N, CA, C and O atoms as a Tinker XYZ file with bonds, in Angstrom:
   260  protein
     1  N      0.839000   -1.177000    0.000000    73     2
     2  CA     0.000000    0.000000    0.000000    64     1     3
     3  C      0.885000    1.242000    0.000000    63     2     4     5
     4  O      1.961000    1.253000    0.598000    81     3
     5  N      0.424000    2.270000   -0.669000    73     3     6
     6  CA     1.188000    3.501000   -0.783000    64     5     7
     7  C      1.082000    4.326000    0.498000    63     6     8     9
     8  O      0.018000    4.426000    1.109000    81     7
     9  N      2.202000    4.906000    0.882000    73     7    10
    10  CA     2.170000    5.791000    2.029000    64     9    11
    11  C      1.563000    7.129000    1.605000    63    10    12    13
    12  O      1.403000    7.409000    0.417000    81    11
    13  N      1.235000    7.932000    2.591000    73    11    14
    14  CA     0.619000    9.227000    2.304000    64    13    15
    15  C      1.575000   10.121000    1.506000    63    14    16    17
    16  O      1.152000   10.844000    0.604000    81    15
    17  N      2.860000   10.063000    1.845000    73    15    18
    18  CA     3.873000   10.874000    1.156000    64    17    19
    19  C      3.958000   10.497000   -0.326000    63    18    20    21
    20  O      4.019000   11.376000   -1.185000    81    19
    21  N      3.961000    9.205000   -0.626000    73    19    22
    22  CA     4.035000    8.757000   -2.020000    64    21    23
    23  C      2.776000    9.134000   -2.781000    63    22    24    25
    24  O      2.852000    9.532000   -3.944000    81    23
    25  N      1.623000    9.016000   -2.145000    73    23    26
    26  CA     0.366000    9.359000   -2.801000    64    25    27
    27  C      0.308000   10.850000   -3.130000    63    26    28    29
    28  O     -0.125000   11.232000   -4.217000    81    27
    29  N      0.744000   11.689000   -2.192000    73    27    30
    30  CA     0.785000   13.130000   -2.456000    64    29    31
    31  C      1.713000   13.449000   -3.616000    63    30    32    33
    32  O      1.392000   14.282000   -4.464000    81    31
    33  N      2.858000   12.791000   -3.652000    73    31    34
    34  CA     3.824000   13.037000   -4.732000    64    33    35
    35  C      3.236000   12.601000   -6.080000    63    34    36    37
    36  O      3.416000   13.298000   -7.079000    81    35
    37  N      2.547000   11.477000   -6.122000    73    35    38
    38  CA     1.927000   10.993000   -7.362000    64    37    39
    39  C      0.854000   11.966000   -7.845000    63    38    40    41
    40  O      0.753000   12.233000   -9.043000    81    39
    41  N      0.057000   12.494000   -6.925000    73    39    42
    42  CA    -0.996000   13.443000   -7.293000    64    41    43
    43  C     -0.399000   14.722000   -7.860000    63    42    44    45
    44  O     -0.878000   15.229000   -8.874000    81    43
    45  N      0.641000   15.249000   -7.219000    73    43    46
    46  CA     1.263000   16.494000   -7.684000    64    45    47
    47  C      1.919000   16.284000   -9.042000    63    46    48    49
    48  O      1.767000   17.115000   -9.937000    81    47
    49  N      2.643000   15.189000   -9.204000    73    47    50
    50  CA     3.292000   14.912000  -10.493000    64    49    51
    51  C      2.240000   14.709000  -11.582000    63    50    52    53
    52  O      2.413000   15.193000  -12.700000    81    51
    53  N      1.165000   14.006000  -11.274000    73    51    54
    54  CA     0.076000   13.815000  -12.237000    64    53    55
    55  C     -0.543000   15.137000  -12.664000    63    54    56    57
    56  O     -0.839000   15.340000  -13.842000    81    55
    57  N     -0.739000   16.039000  -11.701000    73    55    58
    58  CA    -1.293000   17.361000  -12.018000    64    57    59
    59  C     -0.360000   18.135000  -12.937000    63    58    60    61
    60  O     -0.796000   18.741000  -13.916000    81    59
    61  N      0.926000   18.110000  -12.614000    73    59    62
    62  CA     1.893000   18.841000  -13.431000    64    61    63
    63  C      1.985000   18.261000  -14.850000    63    62    64    65
    64  O      2.149000   19.007000  -15.815000    81    63
    65  N      1.881000   16.951000  -14.973000    73    63    66
    66  CA     1.904000   16.321000  -16.298000    64    65    67
    67  C      0.678000   16.745000  -17.105000    63    66    68    69
    68  O      0.792000   17.058000  -18.290000    81    67
    69  N     -0.487000   16.756000  -16.470000    73    67    70
    70  CA    -1.696000   17.175000  -17.180000    64    69    71
    71  C     -1.631000   18.646000  -17.594000    63    70    72    73
    72  O     -2.051000   18.999000  -18.696000    81    71
    73  N     -1.114000   19.491000  -16.728000    73    71    74
    74  CA    -0.972000   20.909000  -17.073000    64    73    75
    75  C      0.017000   21.065000  -18.227000    63    74    76    77
    76  O     -0.225000   21.843000  -19.150000    81    75
    77  N      1.121000   20.334000  -18.179000    73    75    78
    78  CA     2.094000   20.397000  -19.268000    64    77    79
    79  C      1.505000   19.937000  -20.586000    63    78    80    81
    80  O      1.763000   20.536000  -21.630000    81    79
    81  N      0.717000   18.875000  -20.543000    73    79    82
    82  CA     0.066000   18.377000  -21.763000    64    81    83
    83  C     -0.907000   19.419000  -22.312000    63    82    84    85
    84  O     -0.932000   19.680000  -23.515000    81    83
    85  N     -1.707000   20.011000  -21.425000    73    83    86
    86  CA    -2.667000   21.025000  -21.864000    64    85    87
    87  C     -1.953000   22.238000  -22.445000    63    86    88    89
    88  O     -2.400000   22.809000  -23.440000    81    87
    89  N     -0.853000   22.628000  -21.829000    73    87    90
    90  CA    -0.085000   23.769000  -22.329000    64    89    91
    91  C      0.536000   23.455000  -23.695000    63    90    92    93
    92  O      0.544000   24.303000  -24.587000    81    91
    93  N      1.049000   22.248000  -23.851000    73    91    94
    94  CA     1.629000   21.855000  -25.141000    64    93    95
    95  C      0.570000   21.837000  -26.239000    63    94    96    97
    96  O      0.827000   22.284000  -27.356000    81    95
    97  N     -0.612000   21.325000  -25.930000    73    95    98
    98  CA    -1.692000   21.309000  -26.925000    64    97    99
    99  C     -2.130000   22.726000  -27.282000    63    98   100   101
   100  O     -2.424000   23.011000  -28.443000    81    99
   101  N     -2.176000   23.615000  -26.290000    73    99   102
   102  CA    -2.568000   24.995000  -26.551000    64   101   103
   103  C     -1.538000   25.680000  -27.439000    63   102   104   105
   104  O     -1.902000   26.442000  -28.335000    81   103
   105  N     -0.265000   25.418000  -27.202000    73   103   106
   106  CA     0.779000   26.007000  -28.041000    64   105   107
   107  C      0.690000   25.438000  -29.458000    63   106   108   109
   108  O      0.837000   26.171000  -30.436000    81   107
   109  N      0.450000   24.143000  -29.562000    73   107   110
   110  CA     0.343000   23.501000  -30.878000    64   109   111
   111  C     -0.797000   24.104000  -31.692000    63   110   112   113
   112  O     -0.663000   24.299000  -32.900000    81   111
   113  N     -1.918000   24.399000  -31.035000    73   111   114
   114  CA    -3.092000   24.931000  -31.728000    64   113   115
   115  C     -3.114000   26.457000  -31.761000    63   114   116   117
   116  O     -4.090000   27.049000  -32.222000    81   115
   117  N     -2.049000   27.101000  -31.277000    73   115   118
   118  CA    -1.956000   28.563000  -31.252000    64   117   119
   119  C     -3.148000   29.214000  -30.556000    63   118   120   121
   120  O     -3.691000   30.211000  -31.031000    81   119
   121  N     -3.543000   28.640000  -29.433000    73   119   122
   122  CA    -4.671000   29.156000  -28.667000    64   121   123
   123  C     -4.146000   30.049000  -27.542000    63   122   124   125
   124  O     -3.543000   29.570000  -26.581000    81   123
   125  N     -4.384000   31.349000  -27.680000    73   123   126
   126  CA    -3.919000   32.298000  -26.674000    64   125   127
   127  C     -4.614000   32.032000  -25.338000    63   126   128   129
   128  O     -3.969000   32.028000  -24.289000    81   127
   129  N     -5.919000   31.814000  -25.378000    73   127   130
   130  CA    -6.665000   31.558000  -24.143000    64   129   131
   131  C     -6.171000   30.276000  -23.473000    63   130   132   133
   132  O     -6.024000   30.231000  -22.252000    81   131
   133  N     -5.918000   29.255000  -24.252000    73   131   134
   134  CA    -5.412000   28.000000  -23.702000    64   133   135
   135  C     -4.035000   28.166000  -23.072000    63   134   136   137
   136  O     -3.752000   27.599000  -22.017000    81   135
   137  N     -3.184000   28.947000  -23.727000    73   135   138
   138  CA    -1.845000   29.197000  -23.189000    64   137   139
   139  C     -1.947000   29.955000  -21.868000    63   138   140   141
   140  O     -1.269000   29.612000  -20.899000    81   139
   141  N     -2.787000   30.981000  -21.827000    73   139   142
   142  CA    -2.954000   31.751000  -20.595000    64   141   143
   143  C     -3.501000   30.883000  -19.462000    63   142   144   145
   144  O     -3.028000   30.968000  -18.328000    81   143
   145  N     -4.481000   30.060000  -19.762000    73   143   146
   146  CA    -5.040000   29.186000  -18.731000    64   145   147
   147  C     -4.039000   28.126000  -18.286000    63   146   148   149
   148  O     -3.982000   27.780000  -17.105000    81   147
   149  N     -3.254000   27.611000  -19.223000    73   147   150
   150  CA    -2.222000   26.640000  -18.875000    64   149   151
   151  C     -1.152000   27.245000  -17.981000    63   150   152   153
   152  O     -0.730000   26.623000  -17.006000    81   151
   153  N     -0.713000   28.449000  -18.306000    73   151   154
   154  CA     0.286000   29.128000  -17.484000    64   153   155
   155  C     -0.273000   29.476000  -16.104000    63   154   156   157
   156  O      0.443000   29.410000  -15.105000    81   155
   157  N     -1.551000   29.846000  -16.054000    73   155   158
   158  CA    -2.190000   30.130000  -14.767000    64   157   159
   159  C     -2.250000   28.870000  -13.912000    63   158   160   161
   160  O     -1.975000   28.918000  -12.713000    81   159
   161  N     -2.604000   27.754000  -14.517000    73   159   162
   162  CA    -2.651000   26.496000  -13.785000    64   161   163
   163  C     -1.266000   26.078000  -13.305000    63   162   164   165
   164  O     -1.111000   25.586000  -12.188000    81   163
   165  N     -0.271000   26.277000  -14.148000    73   163   166
   166  CA     1.098000   25.953000  -13.766000    64   165   167
   167  C      1.560000   26.821000  -12.598000    63   166   168   169
   168  O      2.179000   26.320000  -11.659000    81   167
   169  N      1.265000   28.105000  -12.653000    73   167   170
   170  CA     1.633000   29.017000  -11.561000    64   169   171
   171  C      0.913000   28.638000  -10.273000    63   170   172   173
   172  O      1.504000   28.696000   -9.195000    81   171
   173  N     -0.350000   28.251000  -10.373000    73   171   174
   174  CA    -1.098000   27.847000   -9.179000    64   173   175
   175  C     -0.503000   26.576000   -8.570000    63   174   176   177
   176  O     -0.423000   26.458000   -7.347000    81   175
   177  N     -0.090000   25.634000   -9.404000    73   175   178
   178  CA     0.526000   24.409000   -8.903000    64   177   179
   179  C      1.850000   24.666000   -8.219000    63   178   180   181
   180  O      2.135000   24.081000   -7.174000    81   179
   181  N      2.665000   25.538000   -8.799000    73   179   182
   182  CA     3.966000   25.868000   -8.201000    64   181   183
   183  C      3.761000   26.621000   -6.894000    63   182   184   185
   184  O      4.475000   26.372000   -5.922000    81   183
   185  N      2.804000   27.533000   -6.853000    73   183   186
   186  CA     2.525000   28.277000   -5.628000    64   185   187
   187  C      2.001000   27.352000   -4.529000    63   186   188   189
   188  O      2.344000   27.519000   -3.359000    81   187
   189  N      1.176000   26.381000   -4.904000    73   187   190
   190  CA     0.697000   25.394000   -3.937000    64   189   191
   191  C      1.859000   24.609000   -3.335000    63   190   192   193
   192  O      1.898000   24.386000   -2.125000    81   191
   193  N      2.800000   24.192000   -4.170000    73   191   194
   194  CA     3.968000   23.471000   -3.666000    64   193   195
   195  C      4.780000   24.352000   -2.721000    63   194   196   197
   196  O      5.271000   23.875000   -1.699000    81   195
   197  N      4.926000   25.630000   -3.054000    73   195   198
   198  CA     5.644000   26.560000   -2.188000    64   197   199
   199  C      4.958000   26.669000   -0.826000    63   198   200   201
   200  O      5.618000   26.616000    0.212000    81   199
   201  N      3.636000   26.821000   -0.833000    73   199   202
   202  CA     2.898000   26.919000    0.422000    64   201   203
   203  C      2.974000   25.631000    1.231000    63   202   204   205
   204  O      3.048000   25.672000    2.459000    81   203
   205  N      2.957000   24.501000    0.558000    73   203   206
   206  CA     3.026000   23.225000    1.248000    64   205   207
   207  C      4.376000   23.054000    1.945000    63   206   208   209
   208  O      4.425000   22.588000    3.083000    81   207
   209  N      5.459000   23.420000    1.284000    73   207   210
   210  CA     6.793000   23.331000    1.879000    64   209   211
   211  C      6.911000   24.291000    3.063000    63   210   212   213
   212  O      7.466000   23.940000    4.104000    81   211
   213  N      6.386000   25.501000    2.894000    73   211   214
   214  CA     6.445000   26.494000    3.957000    64   213   215
   215  C      5.658000   26.031000    5.186000    63   214   216   217
   216  O      6.124000   26.198000    6.313000    81   215
   217  N      4.478000   25.456000    4.983000    73   215   218
   218  CA     3.668000   24.960000    6.093000    64   217   219
   219  C      4.363000   23.798000    6.800000    63   218   220   221
   220  O      4.315000   23.697000    8.026000    81   219
   221  N      5.005000   22.929000    6.034000    73   219   222
   222  CA     5.723000   21.800000    6.630000    64   221   223
   223  C      6.871000   22.290000    7.501000    63   222   224   225
   224  O      7.096000   21.761000    8.589000    81   223
   225  N      7.603000   23.309000    7.023000    73   223   226
   226  CA     8.697000   23.868000    7.810000    64   225   227
   227  C      8.182000   24.490000    9.105000    63   226   228   229
   228  O      8.808000   24.336000   10.154000    81   227
   229  N      7.046000   25.194000    9.044000    73   227   230
   230  CA     6.475000   25.796000   10.238000    64   229   231
   231  C      6.020000   24.734000   11.239000    63   230   232   233
   232  O      6.193000   24.900000   12.447000    81   231
   233  N      5.441000   23.646000   10.737000    73   231   234
   234  CA     5.009000   22.574000   11.636000    64   233   235
   235  C      6.207000   21.936000   12.322000    63   234   236   237
   236  O      6.145000   21.634000   13.514000    81   235
   237  N      7.292000   21.727000   11.593000    73   235   238
   238  CA     8.495000   21.149000   12.190000    64   237   239
   239  C      9.115000   22.099000   13.196000    63   238   240   241
   240  O      9.655000   21.659000   14.210000    81   239
   241  N      9.044000   23.415000   12.928000    73   239   242
   242  CA     9.595000   24.387000   13.864000    64   241   243
   243  C      8.784000   24.409000   15.163000    63   242   244   245
   244  O      9.349000   24.569000   16.245000    81   243
   245  N      7.451000   24.246000   15.056000    73   243   246
   246  CA     6.607000   24.205000   16.248000    64   245   247
   247  C      6.874000   22.956000   17.075000    63   246   248   249
   248  O      6.849000   23.005000   18.304000    81   247
   249  N      7.131000   21.834000   16.403000    73   247   250
   250  CA     7.412000   20.595000   17.123000    64   249   251
   251  C      8.723000   20.694000   17.893000    63   250   252   253
   252  O      8.827000   20.184000   19.009000    81   251
   253  N      9.729000   21.350000   17.304000    73   251   254
   254  CA    11.038000   21.467000   17.927000    64   253   255
   255  C     11.056000   22.497000   19.042000    63   254   256   257
   256  O     11.908000   22.432000   19.928000    81   255
   257  N     10.128000   23.445000   19.014000    73   255   258
   258  CA    10.117000   24.511000   20.047000    64   257   259
   259  C      9.409000   24.082000   21.299000    63   258   260
   260  O      9.315000   24.857000   22.251000    81   259
């Protein structure tokens, strides 16, 4: 059975792959709206990862204090 850490990593990687595929298709079809939405989704995913790392660091700091 997959641990929670592995499952989270699979979900994040799957999301990034889908966003990359959507962005590639939008570029292939020269769709400005698709490119903008793909870049927005990519930025949201990266920002989510940033917040997740920051929250994990804060939780570890609280445990150590």
